[in-house]
Every structure is written in structure tokens, then in C-alpha cells.
C-alpha positions as a Python dict, from the first residue, in 0.01 Angstrom:
ca = {
    (1, 'M'): (0, 0, 0),
    (2, 'I'): (-15, -25, -383),
    (3, 'R'): (290, -253, -380),
    (4, 'R'): (115, -486, -132),
    (5, 'I'): (-204, -498, -344),
    (6, 'T'): (2, -568, -658),
    (7, 'T'): (189, -850, -484),
    (8, 'I'): (-131, -1007, -352),
    (9, 'A'): (-300, -982, -695),
    (10, 'S'): (5, -1140, -863),
    (11, 'L'): (2, -1430, -617),
    (12, 'L'): (-371, -1483, -669),
    (13, 'F'): (-337, -1485, -1049),
    (14, 'A'): (-43, -1725, -1030),
    (15, 'S'): (-228, -1963, -797),
    (16, 'T'): (-538, -1980, -1021),
    (17, 'G'): (-345, -2024, -1345),
    (18, 'L'): (-440, -1681, -1477),
    (19, 'G'): (-132, -1590, -1672),
    (20, 'R'): (-72, -1526, -2037),
    (21, 'A'): (-324, -1686, -2270),
    (22, 'E'): (-225, -2021, -2410),
    (23, 'A'): (-259, -2101, -2781),
    (24, 'Q'): (-635, -2157, -2769),
    (25, 'R'): (-920, -2017, -2968),
    (26, 'A'): (-1225, -1828, -2859),
    (27, 'H'): (-1570, -1985, -2897),
    (28, 'V'): (-1920, -1849, -2944),
    (29, 'G'): (-2233, -2051, -2878),
    (30, 'L'): (-2608, -2075, -2845),
    (31, 'H'): (-2812, -2254, -2581),
    (32, 'G'): (-3164, -2337, -2474),
    (33, 'G'): (-3293, -2470, -2148),
    (34, 'Y'): (-3532, -2459, -1860),
    (35, 'H'): (-3547, -2245, -1546),
    (36, 'F'): (-3708, -2463, -1280),
    (37, 'D'): (-3819, -2194, -1035),
    (38, 'M'): (-3977, -1968, -1298),
    (39, 'D'): (-4117, -2279, -1470),
    (40, 'Q'): (-4011, -2124, -1802),
    (41, 'A'): (-3795, -2204, -2102),
    (42, 'L'): (-3496, -1989, -2193),
    (43, 'I'): (-3270, -1922, -2490),
    (44, 'G'): (-2934, -1753, -2488),
    (45, 'A'): (-2581, -1709, -2614),
    (46, 'Q'): (-2231, -1717, -2469),
    (47, 'L'): (-1871, -1634, -2550),
    (48, 'H'): (-1557, -1814, -2432),
    (49, 'I'): (-1233, -1616, -2419),
    (50, 'P'): (-926, -1818, -2314),
    (51, 'V'): (-717, -1675, -2032),
    (52, 'S'): (-500, -1984, -1979),
    (53, 'R'): (-510, -2351, -2071),
    (54, 'S'): (-780, -2426, -1816),
    (55, 'V'): (-943, -2085, -1745),
    (56, 'E'): (-1182, -1887, -1967),
    (57, 'L'): (-1379, -1566, -1938),
    (58, 'Y'): (-1739, -1677, -1993),
    (59, 'P'): (-1992, -1396, -2044),
    (60, 'S'): (-2345, -1515, -2131),
    (61, 'F'): (-2694, -1385, -2193),
    (62, 'D'): (-3031, -1553, -2124),
    (63, 'Y'): (-3377, -1454, -2245),
    (64, 'Y'): (-3651, -1617, -2039),
    (65, 'L'): (-3971, -1696, -2232),
    (66, 'V'): (-4221, -1555, -1981),
    (67, 'E'): (-4576, -1441, -2049),
    (68, 'G'): (-4677, -1079, -2003),
    (69, 'G'): (-4331, -924, -1997),
    (70, 'S'): (-3968, -1020, -2028),
    (71, 'V'): (-3683, -1133, -1806),
    (72, 'L'): (-3320, -1106, -1917),
    (73, 'G'): (-3020, -1263, -1750),
    (74, 'F'): (-2660, -1146, -1783),
    (75, 'N'): (-2368, -1349, -1644),
    (76, 'G'): (-2000, -1257, -1618),
    (77, 'D'): (-1820, -1574, -1517),
    (78, 'L'): (-1483, -1745, -1494),
    (79, 'K'): (-1491, -2102, -1624),
    (80, 'F'): (-1240, -2361, -1499),
    (81, 'R'): (-1180, -2680, -1700),
    (82, 'A'): (-1082, -3006, -1533),
    (83, 'P'): (-738, -3116, -1660),
    (84, 'G'): (-766, -3350, -1957),
    (85, 'G'): (-1141, -3400, -1930),
    (86, 'P'): (-1478, -3273, -2046),
    (87, 'L'): (-1594, -3145, -1703),
    (88, 'Y'): (-1594, -2779, -1607),
    (89, 'F'): (-1719, -2553, -1328),
    (90, 'G'): (-1715, -2186, -1236),
    (91, 'G'): (-1904, -1884, -1123),
    (92, 'G'): (-1935, -1510, -1122),
    (93, 'L'): (-2170, -1216, -1128),
    (94, 'S'): (-2531, -1275, -1233),
    (95, 'V'): (-2789, -1003, -1304),
    (96, 'L'): (-3159, -1061, -1375),
    (97, 'K'): (-3356, -774, -1528),
    (98, 'A'): (-3735, -790, -1553),
    (99, 'S'): (-3951, -569, -1771),
    (100, 'G'): (-4052, -263, -1575),
    (101, 'G'): (-3693, -185, -1478),
    (102, 'N'): (-3649, -420, -1180),
    (103, 'S'): (-3296, -561, -1154),
    (104, 'D'): (-3156, -820, -917),
    (105, 'A'): (-2780, -880, -888),
    (106, 'G'): (-2636, -1195, -735),
    (107, 'V'): (-2395, -1480, -786),
    (108, 'G'): (-2413, -1769, -1030),
    (109, 'L'): (-2238, -2105, -983),
    (110, 'F'): (-2235, -2368, -1255),
    (111, 'G'): (-2092, -2700, -1366),
    (112, 'G'): (-2116, -2895, -1686),
    (113, 'F'): (-1991, -3139, -1943),
    (114, 'E'): (-1861, -3027, -2286),
    (115, 'T'): (-1706, -3230, -2564),
    (116, 'R'): (-1390, -3073, -2707),
    (117, 'Y'): (-1351, -3255, -3041),
    (118, 'G'): (-1369, -3085, -3380),
    (119, 'M'): (-1498, -2734, -3447),
    (120, 'T'): (-1832, -2767, -3262),
    (121, 'H'): (-1870, -2857, -2897),
    (122, 'P'): (-2209, -2970, -2759),
    (123, 'Y'): (-2255, -2924, -2386),
    (124, 'V'): (-2495, -2956, -2093),
    (125, 'E'): (-2477, -2726, -1791),
    (126, 'V'): (-2650, -2683, -1455),
    (127, 'R'): (-2648, -2332, -1308),
    (128, 'G'): (-2751, -2215, -962),
    (129, 'L'): (-2852, -1850, -935),
    (130, 'F'): (-2821, -1696, -589),
    (131, 'H'): (-3019, -1370, -589),
    (132, 'D'): (-3300, -1260, -356),
    (133, 'N'): (-3436, -1608, -431),
    (134, 'T'): (-3223, -1911, -512),
    (135, 'S'): (-3303, -2079, -843),
    (136, 'L'): (-3177, -2354, -1072),
    (137, 'Q'): (-3161, -2387, -1448),
    (138, 'L'): (-3049, -2655, -1693),
    (139, 'V'): (-2921, -2568, -2042),
    (140, 'F'): (-2811, -2760, -2350),
    (141, 'G'): (-2608, -2588, -2618),
    (142, 'I'): (-2337, -2587, -2875),
    (143, 'N'): (-2017, -2384, -2897),
    (144, 'M'): (-1840, -2309, -3223),
    (145, 'T'): (-1468, -2237, -3259),
    (146, 'L'): (-1378, -1892, -3388),
    (147, 'Y'): (-1065, -1825, -3592),
}
């Protein structure tokens, strides 16, 4: 049974390009944007950790600027880059936590456009959040290369 699971996992990693990390650098960034369904602005941060040439681990954090409380968003995503271009897409786990202890776990799907020239990389991204309610947000940000 363990041998079968290991074989299946190996095939899945090989088919998605998740192998040893290529010679890329990690990035850290800040973003701001708008959550359309809450009708609120947001600010946040993200980290990019290369897994392969076109795949990155992409954890991020959002703080929604709501009145009378707070809403935090945590995302644990995989980000896939289009070969040779500025487009990317991905998805993963998304958790929203409101003040008062209410949490809502779901799935986030996103796509965007990021320049990859120099040490700073401006980007724009659209993210769909699929929780108890479906919502959409648009963010603009900048990523900085880490050494």
C-alpha cells in the first residue's frame, strides 16, 4: 500500500514539474487591493518560494480594512508560471478569520500578470475565493528578490 502511494505521488510530482528547485531566488512582496463582495480595501504580503522553474509555493496574508472589527485572510497556494511569459495562475487553501473567532476555510483560485525584469516585480492579480460565499478580489503589488 505504501509503495503504491509513493509511486502515485512520484508520478504526480513528475507530471506537474515539482522536482528539485531550479536556480531561482525567493521573493517577498506587499500588495493592496479591493474585495468586491465585502466592498472593502485590503492590504497584505506574500512570499514566493521556488519549487521548480515554473512552480512556486505562494503563501500570502490579507488584512481587510473593515469597520467595527477585523477580517484576516490566509492563503497557501501553488503558483504556476506560463513558459516564457509574464502570466501565471494557481490555487490552494484559503482561510478567512473574522474578529470574534469565526473562521471559514475554502479554496482560492487566481491568475495574474507579473513583470520579471530586475530586482522588483510589479504585478496585478485577480483572486476568486470559494468559501460559504463566493467572492472576488483584485490586488496590485510588488515583489522584491531576496538573496
